[in-house]
C-alpha positions in Angstrom: 5.5 8.5 -25.9 2.1 9.2 -24.2 3.4 12.3 -22.5 4.9 13.5 -25.8 1.5 13.2 -27.5 -0.2 15.0 -24.7 2.3 17.8 -25.0 1.7 18.2 -28.8 -2.1 18.0 -28.3 -1.9 20.6 -25.6 -0.4 23.1 -28.0 -2.3 22.2 -31.1 -5.7 22.3 -29.4 -5.0 25.7 -28.0 -3.8 27.0 -31.4 -7.0 25.8 -33.2 -9.1 27.4 -30.5 -7.7 30.9 -31.1 -4.0 31.0 -31.8 -2.8 31.1 -28.2 -3.0 29.1 -25.0 -3.0 29.7 -21.3 0.2 28.8 -19.5 1.0 29.1 -15.9 4.3 30.7 -14.8 6.2 27.5 -14.6 5.3 26.5 -18.1 6.7 29.8 -19.4 10.1 29.0 -17.9 13.0 27.3 -19.7 13.5 23.7 -18.7 16.8 22.7 -17.1 17.3 18.9 -16.9 19.9 17.6 -14.5 21.2 14.1 -15.3 22.5 12.6 -12.1 23.9 9.4 -10.8 27.2 7.6 -10.4 29.8 7.4 -13.2 28.9 4.8 -15.8 25.2 4.8 -14.9 24.1 6.1 -18.3 24.0 9.9 -18.1 26.1 10.4 -21.1 24.5 7.6 -23.1 21.0 9.2 -22.9 22.0 12.8 -22.8 22.6 13.0 -26.6 19.4 11.4 -27.7 17.4 13.4 -25.1 19.1 16.6 -26.4 17.9 15.8 -30.0 14.5 14.8 -28.8 13.9 18.0 -27.0 16.0 20.3 -29.1 17.9 21.4 -26.0 21.8 21.7 -25.8 23.6 18.9 -23.9 26.2 20.3 -21.6 28.7 17.8 -20.1 31.0 19.1 -17.4 33.3 16.2 -18.3 33.4 17.5 -21.9 34.1 21.1 -20.7 36.9 19.8 -18.6 38.4 17.7 -21.4 38.1 20.7 -23.8 40.0 22.9 -21.5 42.6 20.2 -20.8 43.0 19.6 -24.6 43.5 23.3 -25.2 45.8 23.5 -22.1 44.0 26.4 -20.6 44.9 27.5 -17.1 41.6 25.9 -15.9 42.3 22.8 -17.9 45.7 22.3 -16.3 44.1 22.5 -12.9 41.3 20.2 -13.9 43.7 17.5 -15.2 45.4 17.2 -11.8 42.1 16.3 -10.2 40.8 14.0 -13.0 44.0 11.9 -13.1 43.6 11.2 -9.4 39.9 10.3 -9.7 38.9 13.4 -7.7 36.2 15.9 -8.4 37.3 19.4 -9.5 36.9 22.1 -6.8 33.5 23.9 -7.0 35.0 27.2 -8.1 36.7 25.6 -11.1 33.6 23.8 -12.2 31.3 26.8 -11.8 33.6 29.0 -13.8 33.5 26.6 -16.7 29.8 25.9 -16.5 28.4 29.4 -16.0 30.3 30.7 -19.0 28.7 27.9 -21.1 25.1 28.3 -20.1 25.3 32.1 -20.7 25.4 31.4 -24.4 22.3 32.1 -26.6 21.6 28.4 -27.4 20.7 27.9 -23.7 18.0 30.5 -23.5 15.2 27.9 -23.9 16.7 25.5 -21.5 19.5 22.9 -21.5 20.5 19.5 -20.2 23.3 19.2 -17.7 25.3 16.0 -17.6 27.5 15.6 -14.6 26.5 18.7 -12.8 25.9 19.4 -10.0 28.1 16.9 -8.2 28.3 18.4 -4.8 25.7 20.0 -2.5 27.6 23.3 -2.8 27.3 23.2 -6.6 23.6 22.4 -6.3 23.1 25.5 -4.1 25.1 27.6 -6.4 23.0 26.5 -9.4 19.8 27.2 -7.4 21.1 30.7 -6.7 21.9 31.2 -10.4 18.6 29.9 -11.7 16.5 31.3 -8.8 12.9 31.1 -10.0 13.6 31.8 -13.7 13.8 28.1 -14.8 12.0 24.8 -14.3 14.3 22.2 -12.9 14.0 18.4 -13.3 16.6 16.1 -11.6 16.8 12.7 -13.2 18.8 10.2 -11.1 20.1 7.1 -12.8 20.9 4.4 -10.2 23.1 1.4 -10.8 25.1 -1.1 -8.6 28.9 -0.6 -8.3 29.9 -4.0 -9.9 28.0 -3.1 -13.1 29.5 0.4 -13.1 33.1 -0.9 -12.8 32.6 -3.4 -15.6 31.1 -0.7 -17.9 33.7 2.0 -17.3 36.9 -0.1 -17.0 36.3 -1.6 -20.4 36.0 1.7 -22.2 38.6 2.6 -24.9 38.6 5.5 -27.4 40.4 6.5 -30.5 43.2 9.1 -30.1 42.6 10.4 -33.7 38.8 10.6 -34.2 37.4 10.0 -30.7 35.3 6.9 -31.7 34.4 5.0 -28.5 34.7 1.2 -28.0 34.3 -1.3 -25.2 36.6 -4.2 -24.8 33.7 -6.5 -24.0 30.5 -5.0 -25.4 31.8 -3.2 -28.5 35.4 -4.3 -29.3 37.2 -3.1 -32.4 37.8 -5.6 -35.2 41.6 -5.3 -34.7 42.9 -5.1 -31.1 43.4 -1.4 -30.0 43.0 -0.2 -33.6 40.1 2.1 -34.6 37.7 0.6 -37.2 36.8 4.0 -38.5 40.2 5.6 -39.1 42.8 3.0 -38.0 44.0 5.3 -35.2 45.4 4.0 -32.0 42.9 3.2 -29.2 43.7 4.0 -25.6 42.1 4.0 -22.2 41.6 7.3 -20.4 43.3 7.5 -17.1 40.0 8.1 -15.3 38.5 4.9 -16.8 41.1 2.6 -15.2 39.6 0.3 -12.6 41.5 1.7 -9.6 40.4 5.2 -10.5 36.8 4.1 -11.1 36.7 2.7 -7.6 38.0 5.9 -6.2 35.5 7.9 -8.2 32.7 5.8 -6.7 34.0 6.5 -3.2 34.0 10.2 -4.0 30.5 10.0 -5.4 29.1 8.3 -2.3 30.6 10.9 -0.1 30.0 14.1 -2.1 27.3 13.5 -4.7 24.8 11.1 -3.1 23.6 13.9 -0.7 22.1 15.6 -3.8 19.4 13.0 -3.8 18.2 14.3 -0.5 18.5 17.9 -1.7 16.3 17.5 -4.7 13.9 15.1 -3.1 13.0 17.9 -0.7 11.8 20.0 -3.7 8.3 18.9 -4.8 8.2 17.2 -8.2 11.9 17.8 -9.0 13.5 14.4 -8.5 12.8 11.4 -10.8 14.4 8.0 -10.2 15.5 5.8 -13.1 16.6 2.2 -12.9 19.7 2.2 -15.2 20.2 -1.5 -15.2 17.3 -2.0 -17.7 17.8 -2.3 -21.4 18.9 1.0 -23.0 15.7 1.6 -24.9 13.6 1.0 -21.8 15.7 3.4 -19.8 15.3 6.1 -22.4 11.6 5.6 -22.5 11.5 5.8 -18.7 13.3 9.1 -18.9 10.8 10.5 -21.4 8.0 9.4 -19.1 9.5 11.4 -16.3 9.5 14.6 -18.3 6.7 17.2 -18.0 4.1 16.6 -20.7 4.5 20.0 -22.3 8.3 19.8 -22.6 8.2 18.0 -25.9 6.2 20.6 -27.7 7.4 23.8 -25.9 11.1 23.1 -26.3 10.8 23.2 -30.1 
């Protein structure tokens, strides 16, 4: 909240002083926020509210995969083979989907990436794509494996309307029946416990090195404790953002 107020005061004070304000080269650049961390750590939970807060599009590679799978595109068919096994899609497949999305007009002022990059090769490809044209902030949500497994393996979703539930924390009134549309609830293959454990293994091997990659870049990596209460976690994310991001993203 404090940083948000500072951002607005920064803009308003300059406007009252003469209708313009000095900005260094980094402040002129679109802001790209990378939401990182293991599956189930809260990236998707906070991506939507953060997107609304900053008026920046939220881009989930998981959603891109599922959209292509649902539409049975050639990329989607390849992606399903990997997702069903709890494996990460090959970099070329992920990059093709992502770069097509961020080239759209709604991303010109910046965007929020949820679930990308997941490998060091993807991070380097993104660095090359952005070069020096964007500001990058990597927000890493960290959480222990036991909590992650409990969170993910309890997820169920409606086949008809997509409403999400959790068998423990947000169960439907009638078992496996959607409260909203009475559609059938089901568990996605990649949310089953054995697949979750495999996903965590893959994360440790391929994605964890990203922490080292971004920590080597001054001011880019911010660490967030995702075991705290949801509201506190979101406030911690807001505190990690550049002060001017709240005003200049609008």
